[in-house]
RORODO-422012 format. One line per 8 residues: number of its first residue (from 1); their letters; for each residue x, y, z of C-alpha. Coordinates in pm, whole numbers, plus 50000, padded with zeros to 5 digits. Layout:
N
NUM> A> X/Y/Z ~ ...
END
This chain:
96
1> MEVVGAAL> 43298/88330/60864 ~ 43638/88502/60960 ~ 43617/88885/60946 ~ 43908/88974/61128 ~ 44102/89237/60903 ~ 43869/89177/60631 ~ 43792/89490/60413 ~ 43421/89528/60358
9> PAGRPVSL> 43237/89789/60186 ~ 43061/90042/60413 ~ 42716/89944/60502 ~ 42726/89585/60385 ~ 42620/89348/60644 ~ 42845/89100/60796 ~ 42738/88747/60910 ~ 42923/88634/61235
17> PAGALPSM> 42896/88308/61408 ~ 42681/88306/61722 ~ 42901/88416/62006 ~ 43172/88578/61808 ~ 43103/88917/61962 ~ 43067/88980/62332 ~ 42724/89031/62477 ~ 42605/89334/62671
25> HSFRHTVA> 42566/89086/62971 ~ 42935/88969/62932 ~ 43045/89335/62913 ~ 42853/89401/63245 ~ 42992/89098/63412 ~ 43361/89213/63303 ~ 43294/89563/63434 ~ 43173/89436/63761
33> SRALLAGE> 43457/89186/63813 ~ 43721/89423/63725 ~ 43556/89690/63961 ~ 43566/89440/64251 ~ 43925/89356/64172 ~ 44030/89707/64183 ~ 43892/89736/64540 ~ 43538/89881/64471
41> SVDEVAFL> 43304/89791/64754 ~ 43052/89512/64674 ~ 42775/89722/64788 ~ 42862/90015/64532 ~ 42901/89748/64260 ~ 42558/89591/64343 ~ 42431/89949/64312 ~ 42576/90021/63993
49> LGHRDATV> 42436/89691/63852 ~ 42085/89758/63975 ~ 42077/89470/64236 ~ 41813/89507/64482 ~ 42078/89431/64746 ~ 42444/89321/64748 ~ 42360/88963/64835 ~ 42324/88883/64459
57> TRVVYVRE> 42640/89065/64389 ~ 42830/88868/64647 ~ 42699/88527/64536 ~ 42810/88587/64177 ~ 43129/88774/64192 ~ 43286/88724/64547 ~ 43413/88366/64456 ~ 43523/88484/64120
65> VADARRRS> 43735/88768/64264 ~ 43892/88530/64510 ~ 43979/88281/64241 ~ 44130/88562/64032 ~ 44342/88666/64320 ~ 44457/88314/64393 ~ 44573/88288/64029 ~ 44751/88612/64044
73> MRRSRMVA> 44942/88491/64348 ~ 45027/88159/64206 ~ 45155/88336/63882 ~ 45372/88572/64099 ~ 45515/88266/64275 ~ 45590/88096/63963 ~ 45763/88398/63790 ~ 45954/88441/64113
81> EYGGVLRA> 46053/88080/64127 ~ 46118/88015/63755 ~ 46144/88359/63593 ~ 46514/88336/63532 ~ 46496/87979/63364 ~ 46200/88125/63144 ~ 46395/88434/63056 ~ 46725/88223/62969
89> ALDGDGSP> 46494/87979/62764 ~ 46364/88266/62567 ~ 46694/88448/62516 ~ 46832/88097/62392 ~ 47141/88116/62576 ~ 47068/87794/62736 ~ 47183/87903/63110 ~ 46959/87995/63395
END
């Protein structure tokens, strides 16, 4: 059932398909990932998540953070190399 932008009377229950709303676990995962990407220490994030030690945090998040940084660097290189061509194509003038 699509509910985006739907006007429903107050207090009326809305049925949503499973997975339509983020879970608290996905919110927690997002906060931890963003904290690490922002430069927070693994030990501090582990403490905030309630992990007994930082090993669990490292295993789960360090690879993800490294992958995100690699994607960001690749995106930056692509923009540097092809940004002019893309801007020209979007502007519609046909010249790089």
